[in-house]
C-alpha positions as CSV (number, residue, x, y, z in Angstrom):
1,M,8.2,-30.4,7.7
2,S,8.3,-26.6,6.8
3,K,5.3,-25.1,5.1
4,N,5.6,-22.7,2.3
5,P,5.0,-19.1,3.6
6,L,1.7,-17.4,3.2
7,I,1.8,-14.5,0.9
8,Y,-0.1,-11.3,1.5
9,K,0.0,-8.5,-1.1
10,V,-0.3,-5.1,0.6
11,V,-0.8,-1.9,-1.5
12,F,-0.4,1.7,-0.3
13,I,-2.5,4.0,-2.2
14,G,-3.1,7.8,-2.0
15,E,-2.1,11.2,-3.4
16,S,1.4,12.3,-4.1
17,G,3.3,13.6,-1.1
18,V,1.0,12.2,1.6
19,G,3.7,9.9,3.2
20,K,3.2,6.4,1.8
21,T,6.9,5.9,1.3
22,C,7.7,7.4,4.7
23,I,5.4,4.9,6.4
24,I,6.9,2.0,4.6
25,N,10.5,3.1,5.2
26,R,9.6,3.5,8.9
27,Y,8.3,0.0,9.0
28,F,11.4,-1.5,7.4
29,S,14.1,0.6,8.9
30,N,12.4,2.1,12.0
31,K,13.7,5.5,10.8
32,F,11.9,8.6,9.7
33,S,13.1,11.1,7.2
34,S,11.3,14.4,6.6
35,E,12.7,14.6,3.0
36,L,10.0,14.3,0.3
37,Y,10.5,11.3,-2.0
38,K,8.5,11.1,-5.1
39,T,7.6,7.5,-6.1
40,T,7.6,7.6,-10.0
41,S,5.9,4.3,-10.6
42,A,5.9,1.7,-7.9
43,Q,8.4,0.2,-5.4
44,F,8.3,-3.3,-4.1
45,Y,9.3,-4.5,-0.6
46,R,9.0,-7.9,1.0
47,K,8.9,-8.6,4.8
48,E,9.0,-12.1,6.1
49,I,7.5,-12.7,9.6
50,F,7.7,-16.0,11.4
51,I,4.7,-16.9,13.6
52,K,6.0,-19.3,16.2
53,D,2.7,-20.4,17.5
54,Y,1.7,-21.6,14.1
55,N,5.2,-22.6,12.9
56,R,4.5,-20.7,9.8
57,S,6.0,-17.8,7.9
58,I,4.0,-14.9,6.3
59,N,5.6,-12.9,3.4
60,F,4.1,-9.4,3.2
61,D,4.7,-8.2,-0.4
62,I,4.3,-4.4,0.0
63,W,3.7,-2.1,-3.0
64,D,4.3,1.6,-2.7
65,T,2.5,3.2,-5.6
66,A,2.9,6.7,-7.2
67,G,0.2,9.2,-6.3
68,I,0.8,11.7,-9.0
69,T,-2.3,12.2,-11.2
70,N,-0.8,11.0,-14.5
71,H,0.2,7.6,-12.8
72,R,-3.2,6.9,-11.1
73,K,-4.3,4.4,-13.6
74,L,-1.1,2.3,-13.0
75,A,-2.5,1.7,-9.4
76,E,-5.2,-0.5,-10.9
77,I,-2.5,-3.1,-11.8
78,F,-1.3,-3.3,-8.1
79,Y,-4.6,-3.6,-6.2
80,K,-6.4,-6.1,-8.4
81,D,-5.1,-9.1,-6.4
82,A,-4.2,-7.3,-3.2
83,S,-5.0,-8.8,0.2
84,T,-5.0,-5.4,1.8
85,I,-5.1,-1.9,0.5
86,I,-4.1,0.9,2.8
87,L,-5.4,4.3,1.8
88,V,-3.1,7.2,3.0
89,Y,-3.8,10.8,3.2
90,D,-2.2,13.8,4.8
91,I,-4.1,15.3,7.8
92,T,-2.8,18.7,6.9
93,N,-4.0,18.5,3.3
94,K,-7.8,18.3,3.0
95,K,-7.7,17.7,-0.7
96,S,-5.7,14.4,-0.2
97,F,-8.5,13.2,2.1
98,E,-11.2,14.3,-0.4
99,E,-9.4,12.3,-3.1
100,I,-9.6,9.2,-1.0
101,K,-13.4,9.6,-1.0
102,N,-13.9,11.0,-4.5
103,Y,-11.4,9.0,-6.4
104,W,-9.5,6.2,-4.8
105,I,-12.4,4.2,-3.1
106,K,-14.4,4.4,-6.2
107,D,-11.6,3.3,-8.4
108,I,-10.8,0.3,-6.0
109,R,-14.4,-0.7,-6.0
110,K,-14.5,-0.5,-9.8
111,N,-11.3,-2.4,-10.5
112,A,-10.3,-4.7,-7.8
113,L,-11.1,-8.3,-8.3
114,S,-13.0,-8.5,-5.0
115,E,-14.0,-5.7,-2.5
116,P,-11.9,-5.6,0.6
117,S,-14.1,-6.6,3.6
118,N,-13.4,-3.6,5.7
119,Y,-14.2,-0.1,4.4
C-alpha cells in the first residue's frame, strides 16, 4: 500500500538580488547562471524525493519570494504555514545581512503561525 507523500513547504526569504532564485535553480537543474533574475511576486517549485528506507515520498513545495521592498508584505502570505524558512543574504552586501536581522526575522516572528524551532 502506497502512502500519500508528506508535504513540506519551504520558503526562501531575503532582499532582492541576494541569490534566492539562483540557489533554487541550482538545486533543480544543477546549473548556475550569473544573470540577475528579479522575482516580481513569487515562484513555486515542487520536488518529490522518495526515501527508500521508509518507503515514503516527500514533496518539497518551494516558494521563491520577491525581495524588493514594495513586495515585502506579500512574503507574509507564504511563510505563515511554512515548514522551513530559509533566510538568504549576499555576503558581499552588508545591508542584505542587516535586513535579515532588522526586518525579516522580526516579521517572521510577528506573522508566522508558529515560530520555527531553529533560529
